[in-house]
Backbone bond lengths (Angstrom), bond angles and torsions (degrees), N, CA, C in turn:
res aa  C-N    CA-C-N  psi(-1)  N-CA   C-N-CA  omega(-1)  CA-C   N-CA-C  phi
1 M - - - 1.399 - - 1.562 106.64 -
2 I 1.396 111.03 138.28 1.494 112.38 -179.88 1.557 109.53 -76.08
3 S 1.346 112.76 137.59 1.421 119.55 177.86 1.470 111.53 -90.61
4 W 1.328 121.77 119.27 1.476 126.16 -177.14 1.508 108.84 -67.10
5 T 1.283 117.14 -30.26 1.492 121.25 179.05 1.555 108.35 -65.39
6 G 1.310 117.27 -29.87 1.417 117.82 179.18 1.496 113.05 -77.12
7 I 1.420 111.98 -31.57 1.543 116.73 -175.58 1.525 106.72 -79.73
8 I 1.317 123.88 -43.13 1.419 122.12 -176.71 1.541 105.97 -79.77
9 S 1.272 109.81 103.77 1.469 117.01 -174.91 1.565 105.13 -132.32
10 V 1.295 111.32 178.08 1.477 116.85 178.45 1.551 116.43 -60.80
11 P 1.317 117.29 -38.62 1.390 117.07 176.91 1.548 110.81 -64.34
12 L 1.329 120.21 -44.98 1.411 123.24 175.52 1.526 111.16 -58.65
13 L 1.339 118.21 -39.79 1.470 116.97 178.17 1.509 111.79 -66.08
14 L 1.294 118.48 -39.56 1.539 123.24 173.94 1.580 109.09 -58.38
15 L 1.328 113.08 -39.59 1.465 111.78 -178.86 1.496 112.95 -70.39
16 V 1.316 117.47 -37.79 1.499 120.56 170.87 1.459 113.32 -57.71
17 I 1.326 119.46 -49.04 1.407 122.17 -179.27 1.679 108.77 -63.90
18 W 1.251 116.50 -41.96 1.468 116.73 175.81 1.474 113.38 -61.73
19 F 1.365 120.89 -45.28 1.395 124.54 177.36 1.552 112.11 -58.13
20 A 1.359 110.70 -43.58 1.590 113.11 -177.09 1.471 112.05 -67.30
21 W 1.371 115.94 -33.90 1.528 121.03 176.27 1.446 108.47 -67.49
22 Q 1.410 120.20 -45.71 1.421 120.77 178.21 1.486 111.92 -55.52
23 M 1.228 119.94 -41.58 1.521 122.22 -177.05 1.503 108.27 -65.80
24 I 1.381 116.99 -42.65 1.494 115.62 176.62 1.445 113.68 -64.12
25 V 1.358 120.86 -34.52 1.427 124.53 -178.85 1.494 109.22 -72.03
26 W 1.281 114.77 -39.51 1.568 122.81 -179.18 1.492 108.62 -65.12
27 K 1.309 118.19 -48.23 1.464 120.45 176.57 1.565 116.67 -58.45
28 R 1.347 109.06 -37.81 1.500 116.23 178.31 1.485 110.84 -66.58
29 R 1.347 113.32 -44.91 1.542 116.39 -176.72 1.473 111.55 -81.40
30 A 1.342 118.54 -14.51 1.495 120.22 177.33 1.510 109.27 -68.37
31 R 1.406 114.24 -24.72 1.508 115.65 177.13 1.498 117.50 -77.54
32 H 1.321 114.64 -13.64 1.393 124.08 176.38 1.554 111.67 -71.54
33 V 1.417 117.53 128.76 1.416 120.23 176.46 1.520 109.82 -72.34
34 P 1.218 123.02 131.29 1.469 125.87 179.53 1.555 106.70 -59.81
35 K 1.368 115.76 142.69 1.450 120.18 -178.76 1.498 108.60 -114.63
36 Y 1.383 111.77 148.46 1.476 122.63 172.86 1.440 108.28 -95.77
37 Y 1.458 119.00 99.44 1.364 123.94 -167.89 1.597 107.09 -85.81
38 L 1.358 109.73 139.77 1.452 120.87 171.48 1.529 111.47 -97.43
39 Y 1.324 113.18 -37.28 1.474 119.48 -175.41 1.525 111.68 -149.34
40 V 1.283 113.52 132.50 1.527 117.27 173.76 1.585 106.86 -139.18
41 S 1.306 116.58 121.79 1.407 121.62 178.19 1.581 108.71 -82.78
42 D 1.368 112.76 99.18 1.456 118.20 -179.16 1.495 111.63 -67.06
43 A 1.308 119.28 -22.72 1.570 124.85 -178.84 1.480 104.11 -70.23
44 K 1.351 121.39 -47.57 1.495 127.58 -179.40 1.545 110.67 -64.16
45 V 1.368 110.77 -45.83 1.478 117.43 -177.66 1.582 112.13 -61.04
46 D 1.340 112.81 -50.28 1.401 119.95 -179.56 1.515 111.10 -60.23
47 M 1.344 117.57 -47.05 1.457 123.30 179.12 1.490 112.77 -56.75
48 L 1.272 115.26 -48.33 1.542 122.06 -175.31 1.497 109.26 -74.60
49 Y 1.375 118.20 -42.92 1.439 118.63 -179.71 1.526 112.83 -61.81
50 S 1.290 120.99 -39.56 1.451 125.88 176.49 1.588 113.08 -59.24
51 Q 1.249 115.24 -18.68 1.545 119.74 -175.53 1.489 108.67 -106.65
52 I 1.268 124.77 -2.54 1.425 126.40 179.97 1.513 107.50 -80.47
53 P 1.361 122.23 128.36 1.509 125.51 174.87 1.481 116.99 -75.64
54 L 1.294 113.94 77.83 1.424 121.83 -176.03 1.579 108.36 -79.42
55 P 1.395 117.19 148.83 1.501 115.47 176.78 1.512 110.28 -63.90
56 P 1.303 117.32 157.26 1.466 121.47 -172.93 1.620 108.77 -62.37
57 W 1.363 117.25 -33.75 1.482 114.19 -178.27 1.522 112.35 -80.31
58 E 1.372 116.40 -5.10 1.520 124.31 174.88 1.524 104.44 -81.47
59 R 1.229 119.47 -28.47 1.471 122.30 -176.54 1.507 120.24 -96.42
60 I 1.393 113.00 -1.36 1.333 115.97 -179.26 1.544 111.83 -120.17
61 A 1.379 116.80 155.43 1.429 121.99 172.92 1.583 104.63 -120.02
62 T 1.314 111.90 145.53 1.402 118.83 -177.94 1.508 116.36 -126.68
63 T 1.312 116.06 149.66 1.449 118.66 170.42 1.531 108.59 -121.79
64 L 1.288 114.78 133.39 1.439 120.66 177.94 1.432 116.11 -111.16
65 T 1.340 117.96 129.06 1.516 124.57 179.15 1.424 108.04 -120.16
66 I 1.423 117.13 124.92 1.538 120.21 -176.41 1.491 102.54 -119.34
67 G 1.342 116.95 122.00 1.484 122.31 175.16 1.599 109.54 -109.41
68 Y 1.196 116.76 -178.48 1.450 121.68 178.72 1.516 111.95 -63.25
69 D 1.263 117.73 -32.92 1.497 118.76 -173.13 1.520 108.69 -134.25
70 K 1.271 121.71 16.51 1.431 117.91 175.74 1.539 107.16 -161.72
71 L 1.324 112.13 163.39 1.500 123.37 177.20 1.505 107.28 -132.92
72 S 1.303 115.25 135.56 1.455 116.84 179.97 1.479 106.35 -141.81
73 M 1.365 117.77 156.67 1.467 125.05 -168.75 1.545 104.73 -144.45
74 S 1.260 119.41 132.79 1.463 120.83 172.63 1.464 105.98 -115.71
75 V 1.235 118.97 152.34 1.417 128.18 -176.15 1.499 111.17 -120.15
76 L 1.305 117.66 128.58 1.464 122.78 -178.78 1.545 110.39 -123.75
77 G 1.324 115.84 153.97 1.430 119.42 174.38 1.568 112.55 -62.21
78 G 1.345 116.01 119.83 1.432 117.19 -175.89 1.534 117.89 -87.63
79 S 1.324 117.20 -25.61 1.484 123.66 -176.49 1.525 110.23 -59.13
80 S 1.221 119.68 -35.22 1.495 124.60 -170.36 1.578 104.42 -80.98
81 N 1.294 116.02 -20.50 1.528 118.35 -179.77 1.521 110.35 -87.11
82 R 1.289 118.86 -6.35 1.490 122.37 178.34 1.561 110.11 -74.97
83 T 1.258 115.39 144.96 1.452 121.78 175.53 1.599 109.56 -81.99
84 L 1.243 117.69 157.94 1.462 119.77 174.01 1.527 110.30 -50.39
85 F 1.355 118.50 -42.18 1.466 121.02 -172.85 1.493 111.11 -74.51
86 S 1.314 117.20 -33.48 1.478 116.39 179.08 1.518 109.09 -76.44
87 K 1.338 120.19 -25.03 1.469 120.01 173.15 1.515 108.26 -70.83
88 L 1.411 116.06 -41.64 1.422 120.12 174.82 1.505 116.38 -51.58
89 S 1.282 110.28 -46.26 1.505 114.59 176.05 1.509 119.01 -55.47
90 V 1.409 110.44 -43.53 1.452 117.34 177.78 1.579 112.72 -62.35
91 V 1.459 109.98 -42.20 1.382 114.03 -176.83 1.582 113.97 -68.20
92 V 1.307 114.04 -38.49 1.494 121.79 177.74 1.464 112.01 -62.30
93 D 1.365 114.44 -41.58 1.440 119.82 178.99 1.449 112.55 -66.74
94 Y 1.402 116.63 -40.95 1.518 122.71 176.07 1.516 113.25 -58.69
95 I 1.373 112.18 -44.70 1.495 117.53 -173.48 1.523 105.29 -71.15
96 N 1.214 121.04 -43.13 1.481 124.43 -179.38 1.635 113.79 -63.88
97 S 1.287 109.45 -30.01 1.462 113.18 -178.11 1.648 113.62 -92.81
98 N 1.330 114.49 -22.60 1.448 116.13 -173.16 1.613 115.52 -117.73
99 F 1.388 114.20 -0.65 1.473 121.68 177.56 1.409 110.43 -130.44
100 E 1.298 117.43 154.21 1.456 123.72 167.94 1.557 112.17 -81.40
101 V 1.291 115.26 103.49 1.433 119.66 -172.00 1.573 106.71 -93.25
102 G 1.343 116.57 120.72 1.360 121.54 -175.51 1.515 113.06 -83.34
103 S 1.336 113.88 168.88 1.464 120.52 177.02 1.495 110.78 -91.34
104 I 1.306 114.64 173.61 1.481 118.57 176.20 1.630 110.98 -54.96
105 D 1.288 113.41 -48.70 1.490 118.07 -175.86 1.659 111.61 -74.87
106 E 1.358 111.92 -26.05 1.472 115.36 179.22 1.519 109.91 -129.32
107 P 1.325 118.12 76.75 1.458 117.51 -166.59 1.611 103.55 -84.48
108 R 1.292 109.35 149.12 1.483 120.87 172.58 1.562 106.84 -113.03
109 A 1.343 117.10 -160.18 1.449 117.49 -176.71 1.558 110.07 -59.68
110 Y 1.312 113.43 -37.26 1.466 120.75 168.27 1.495 105.14 -111.95
111 F 1.371 114.92 148.91 1.409 120.56 173.82 1.542 113.14 -155.01
112 G 1.293 118.88 154.94 1.435 121.36 -172.92 1.485 112.46 -163.60
113 G 1.355 114.76 179.86 1.535 115.53 178.77 1.521 103.11 161.78
114 T 1.327 108.88 -164.89 1.521 122.89 176.21 1.488 109.04 -125.10
115 L 1.268 116.09 133.42 1.491 118.83 -169.28 1.518 107.87 -159.24
116 P 1.363 120.47 134.02 1.407 116.70 165.76 1.524 113.77 -64.96
117 M 1.415 116.87 126.11 1.355 122.98 -174.26 1.536 111.13 -137.59
118 G 1.362 115.47 145.82 1.425 120.30 168.95 1.573 106.56 -102.60
119 W 1.308 112.20 163.13 1.491 117.56 177.17 1.487 113.67 -153.24
120 G 1.383 113.98 156.97 1.464 120.78 179.89 1.557 106.80 -167.86
121 Q 1.293 116.20 -169.03 1.408 123.33 -177.54 1.567 112.26 -130.85
122 F 1.289 112.27 149.01 1.462 114.32 175.36 1.535 108.91 -153.87
123 G 1.345 118.09 174.11 1.404 118.81 -176.96 1.468 115.39 116.65
124 S 1.431 118.11 -176.13 1.504 122.11 -178.32 1.513 105.34 -83.65
125 E 1.322 114.54 175.16 1.422 123.38 -172.76 1.561 110.11 -65.64
126 S 1.381 113.09 -36.65 1.449 122.39 -177.38 1.559 111.51 -82.28
127 N 1.348 116.32 -19.70 1.447 117.58 -174.52 1.508 111.21 -139.81
128 R 1.329 117.33 81.44 1.491 125.45 -178.29 1.498 110.02 -86.21
129 I 1.201 120.39 125.60 1.530 123.91 177.47 1.524 106.13 -101.97
130 I 1.344 117.89 133.50 1.414 123.21 169.13 1.566 104.38 -93.01
131 F 1.338 113.46 132.93 1.486 115.82 -176.59 1.596 109.11 -128.94
132 F 1.374 111.67 122.78 1.418 116.72 171.85 1.550 111.43 -105.15
133 G 1.341 117.24 132.67 1.483 116.97 -174.31 1.525 110.98 -136.49
134 G 1.226 120.94 144.90 1.504 126.34 174.06 1.573 109.92 -164.89
135 S 1.299 111.73 178.99 1.524 119.08 -173.75 1.518 108.09 -145.06
136 T 1.360 109.81 142.91 1.503 122.62 164.70 1.531 107.16 -102.59
137 D 1.263 118.34 -178.66 1.404 121.04 175.75 1.537 112.71 -59.23
138 R 1.400 114.25 -27.71 1.406 116.79 -170.64 1.532 113.83 -113.03
139 T 1.392 114.88 -22.13 1.411 118.43 -169.63 1.539 113.53 -136.34
140 R 1.280 112.51 141.27 1.517 121.58 171.62 1.507 106.67 -102.47
141 V 1.318 121.51 124.54 1.422 124.46 -175.76 1.522 111.90 -123.17
142 G 1.283 114.71 127.59 1.560 120.39 175.55 1.495 111.75 -117.24
143 L 1.302 119.13 136.42 1.453 122.30 -177.33 1.652 102.97 -123.42
144 G 1.356 111.97 121.50 1.463 115.41 -177.23 1.550 112.06 -122.30
145 G 1.303 120.27 139.41 1.383 127.53 169.35 1.405 116.16 -157.46
146 S 1.373 118.11 -169.73 1.571 119.89 -175.17 1.549 104.56 -83.12
147 V 1.244 111.23 148.19 1.542 120.88 -177.57 1.649 104.08 -69.29
148 K 1.333 116.75 -22.90 1.598 117.19 -173.86 1.495 105.52 -65.90
149 H 1.389 124.36 -14.99 1.360 122.94 -176.95 1.513 111.41 -94.98
150 V 1.378 116.80 0.88 1.470 120.02 176.99 1.559 106.69 -71.46
151 I 1.364 117.82 136.25 1.436 121.31 -177.29 1.618 102.99 -69.70
152 E 1.322 105.47 139.80 1.596 111.55 179.57 1.399 114.26 -62.47
153 G 1.372 119.22 137.69 1.407 131.01 -179.15 1.524 114.67 102.49
154 H 1.272 118.76 5.33 1.441 120.20 175.88 1.587 110.41 -108.47
155 E 1.295 109.55 117.57 1.449 113.80 178.12 1.540 115.80 -76.85
156 L 1.295 116.59 143.08 1.429 122.86 -174.50 1.594 110.07 -117.21
157 S 1.376 116.01 124.24 1.360 115.85 170.02 1.521 114.75 -84.56
158 D 1.306 117.50 159.49 1.516 120.96 179.03 1.461 110.16 -78.16
159 V 1.413 115.33 143.67 1.434 121.92 177.63 1.464 104.94 -110.96
160 H 1.283 119.85 136.06 1.491 119.68 -177.01 1.601 105.75 -116.69
161 I 1.407 114.46 97.05 1.313 121.42 177.21 1.541 120.92 -111.25
162 G 1.326 110.98 6.86 1.431 119.02 176.69 1.547 108.64 89.61
163 S 1.363 114.08 144.97 1.484 118.29 -175.18 1.418 113.86 -69.50
164 N 1.357 122.86 -25.46 1.429 120.74 179.28 1.523 109.88 -73.33
165 S 1.432 113.50 -40.12 1.561 118.08 178.65 1.430 111.40 -60.71
166 W 1.440 115.81 -40.77 1.455 123.56 178.26 1.497 113.44 -56.41
167 M 1.388 114.86 -44.05 1.402 124.73 -174.43 1.532 106.55 -69.95
168 D 1.298 115.75 -39.26 1.537 118.99 -177.66 1.503 108.69 -66.54
169 L 1.361 117.78 -41.15 1.386 117.01 178.59 1.572 112.82 -68.87
170 A 1.357 110.75 -39.16 1.572 114.29 -179.79 1.533 113.25 -61.77
171 S 1.377 114.41 -28.87 1.470 114.94 -177.20 1.530 111.00 -70.30
172 V 1.402 115.45 -26.47 1.413 119.41 -178.18 1.612 109.22 -86.81
173 L 1.416 111.32 -37.46 1.505 117.55 -170.91 1.525 108.58 -96.04
174 R 1.373 122.08 16.53 1.361 125.64 -173.84 1.560 114.87 -48.98
175 E 1.427 110.83 -39.73 1.460 117.17 -172.73 1.610 107.79 -70.83
176 E 1.356 115.94 -14.71 1.478 117.74 176.96 1.476 115.53 -89.70
177 L 1.350 120.40 -6.00 1.354 127.63 -168.84 1.637 108.89 -94.46
178 D 1.348 111.67 158.76 1.412 120.28 -174.73 1.719 109.36 -70.72
179 D 1.307 110.67 -34.45 1.375 120.31 -175.04 1.555 114.50 -127.77
180 P 1.397 112.42 68.44 1.517 119.02 -170.10 1.526 111.32 -63.06
181 L 1.364 114.39 -27.67 1.520 116.05 -176.39 1.520 109.33 -63.59
182 Q 1.312 118.29 -25.51 1.439 120.95 178.90 1.514 111.10 -53.45
183 F 1.348 118.55 -29.06 1.455 123.69 -171.72 1.565 108.37 -116.94
184 Q 1.297 119.21 20.02 1.508 115.69 179.45 1.480 115.63 -71.17
185 D 1.178 117.86 -19.99 1.488 121.80 175.24 1.510 117.49 -86.43
186 L 1.370 118.10 -12.56 1.384 125.72 179.32 1.515 112.61 -73.50
187 P 1.337 119.01 128.90 1.484 118.68 176.55 1.551 106.72 -66.71
188 I 1.326 121.04 149.44 1.477 122.63 172.62 1.555 106.56 -83.20
189 E 1.237 114.16 123.92 1.538 123.13 -177.44 1.528 107.79 -123.83
190 P 1.328 116.21 85.99 1.512 119.92 178.96 1.567 112.68 -52.38
191 D 1.300 115.95 -47.39 1.525 121.16 -175.04 1.451 107.02 -61.27
192 L 1.332 123.10 -42.97 1.453 124.64 -174.01 1.601 103.30 -73.08
193 A 1.239 122.01 -42.32 1.494 122.47 176.31 1.468 111.49 -60.10
194 L 1.402 120.45 -42.35 1.419 119.22 176.04 1.465 112.53 -66.03
195 A 1.344 122.38 -33.53 1.445 123.50 171.05 1.524 113.95 -60.08
196 A 1.381 114.17 -42.10 1.457 119.54 173.03 1.518 112.78 -62.43
197 V 1.313 118.16 -34.07 1.419 120.18 175.46 1.514 115.59 -59.11
198 S 1.401 111.35 -42.97 1.455 119.00 177.40 1.520 111.29 -59.18
199 I 1.357 111.58 -42.39 1.490 118.02 -178.31 1.510 108.64 -68.30
200 G 1.349 119.51 -42.57 1.506 123.97 -178.03 1.479 108.12 -65.82
201 V 1.443 124.02 -41.88 1.429 126.10 -178.96 1.561 106.19 -58.40
202 H 1.361 116.82 -47.26 1.440 121.75 -174.98 1.621 110.14 -63.39
203 E 1.314 118.71 -42.16 1.401 124.66 178.36 1.595 110.96 -64.52
204 V 1.297 116.32 -51.30 1.551 114.65 -172.99 1.579 111.93 -73.68
205 T 1.358 118.55 -17.79 1.431 120.90 -179.23 1.488 114.00 -101.57
206 R 1.275 116.64 -12.41 1.550 116.56 -169.49 1.529 112.15 -74.52
207 V 1.302 118.59 -16.34 1.555 119.82 -178.73 1.461 103.84 -90.79
208 G 1.303 128.85 -3.99 1.369 125.83 176.09 1.514 117.78 77.41
209 A 1.352 114.38 21.91 1.453 117.98 -178.92 1.446 116.43 -101.88
210 D 1.390 114.85 13.30 1.465 118.89 -177.18 1.542 109.92 -71.27
211 Q 1.279 110.44 150.66 1.589 118.84 -178.28 1.514 110.06 -131.46
212 P 1.221 123.58 148.65 1.460 130.27 173.83 1.566 109.52 -55.36
213 V 1.351 114.30 118.56 1.461 116.05 177.36 1.597 109.77 -130.05
214 Q 1.255 117.69 159.03 1.430 123.49 178.50 1.537 107.78 -115.95
215 F 1.267 122.53 136.96 1.416 125.14 -175.25 1.567 112.66 -148.15
216 L 1.334 113.30 157.95 1.407 121.17 170.29 1.607 106.60 -133.54
217 A 1.317 117.62 127.13 1.370 118.71 -170.01 1.592 109.27 -135.49
218 R 1.357 111.18 167.36 1.483 116.16 171.35 1.581 108.72 -106.64
219 K 1.355 114.44 130.27 1.452 117.01 -172.43 1.461 110.31 -71.36
220 Q 1.291 121.57 136.99 1.484 128.15 174.43 1.509 109.50 -100.52
221 H 1.314 115.54 -63.37 1.581 120.35 -178.00 1.439 106.26 -144.31
222 V 1.356 112.15 154.58 1.578 117.57 170.42 1.611 103.70 -150.90
223 R 1.306 111.28 147.71 1.516 114.46 176.79 1.488 104.68 -156.87
224 D 1.348 117.42 147.29 1.375 129.13 175.96 1.564 109.58 -92.97
225 Y 1.311 119.12 140.13 1.466 124.25 178.18 1.537 109.00 -123.22
226 P 1.326 118.77 95.55 1.489 124.55 -176.11 1.502 109.83 -53.36
227 E 1.257 116.81 -37.74 1.583 119.25 -175.59 1.471 111.87 -62.43
228 L 1.415 115.05 -37.60 1.513 115.68 170.69 1.437 118.47 -61.74
229 K 1.445 113.68 -37.33 1.422 121.72 -175.77 1.613 104.67 -66.37
230 E 1.293 115.39 -36.66 1.562 116.85 -179.16 1.495 109.51 -63.65
231 R 1.359 116.70 -28.50 1.514 117.85 -179.90 1.511 111.34 -98.12
232 N 1.387 114.10 23.53 1.455 117.69 176.98 1.423 112.39 52.63
233 Q 1.239 123.33 43.73 1.459 131.07 172.66 1.472 114.69 -115.76
234 P 1.222 123.26 156.72 1.518 124.03 174.89 1.605 105.99 -52.92
235 H 1.321 113.90 118.92 1.451 119.29 -171.61 1.582 113.28 -103.99
236 R 1.346 118.46 -8.67 1.445 123.48 176.97 1.551 109.28 -105.65
237 I 1.319 114.25 127.48 1.507 117.39 -178.73 1.536 104.77 -115.35
238 V 1.289 119.15 131.38 1.464 127.61 -179.15 1.473 114.98 -125.85
239 L 1.279 116.53 130.52 1.469 120.33 175.61 1.529 109.58 -119.15
240 G 1.307 113.32 133.56 1.431 117.27 -175.40 1.567 107.74 -144.69
241 T 1.378 112.57 165.54 1.475 116.20 174.84 1.543 106.61 -122.70
242 P 1.448 111.07 123.13 1.445 117.23 -170.82 1.435 116.86 -75.83
243 I 1.354 115.61 137.47 1.531 124.91 165.26 1.521 108.25 -72.29
244 Y 1.341 117.11 -46.24 1.458 118.75 173.12 1.536 106.77 -152.57
245 V 1.269 114.43 162.07 1.383 126.77 168.60 1.510 110.71 -140.21
246 A 1.262 118.56 130.13 1.472 127.99 -171.63 1.593 111.73 -131.23
247 L 1.267 120.53 149.75 1.455 120.25 168.67 1.460 107.39 -67.75
248 A 1.404 116.29 145.00 1.380 122.40 -176.51 1.544 103.01 -103.73
249 D 1.374 114.28 152.33 1.532 119.21 174.54 1.559 111.84 -67.47
């Protein structure tokens, strides 16, 4: 006869706890509306995910084998089995729960929202920047990152902002580029980069092809320009690097 005291062991107890936690997480994430992603920075997601203090049972995967006279369980590393999008969900939940996430008009270290934006690419052959741009009544916002993080299947049109503006943006976004050493001797000029943002926003939205998108980004630079406010134009210019950009409903 099988002894239940032999079956109910510490490994089984861990398995029960892990399974219960997975059910809680699954129910919480099942309430999330699936997103149609345009851009996800796997570099940022992996970096942030590795620093999140997840419970031990969230970081492991288990396989359970039950025989007539024994029970065995093997433990595998679970983090490597996660997809980019499941890691992104954990990262976004953690940021929203532990940081003050700003709005487009009032950005903090992280900021996000929903906004009609246009997008395109520019830069050299070895360093192509994807640029998302849009405006509220108060703010012009530009999001820049490497084209390698664009989700496969999305076509990108070229944005013509001028070589000087491209270099000004590249000096600030160099850490996002495939070949940052190309710009190591360039001084970082936030004001020039923000001027380039204004040009980029105008270029990607002037053709009227902007669509509502949702995003979460890391703030790079922000500045107010009173002279623009006097002309009743968006007077705050924000530059950020996106963690993700997705089409909004």
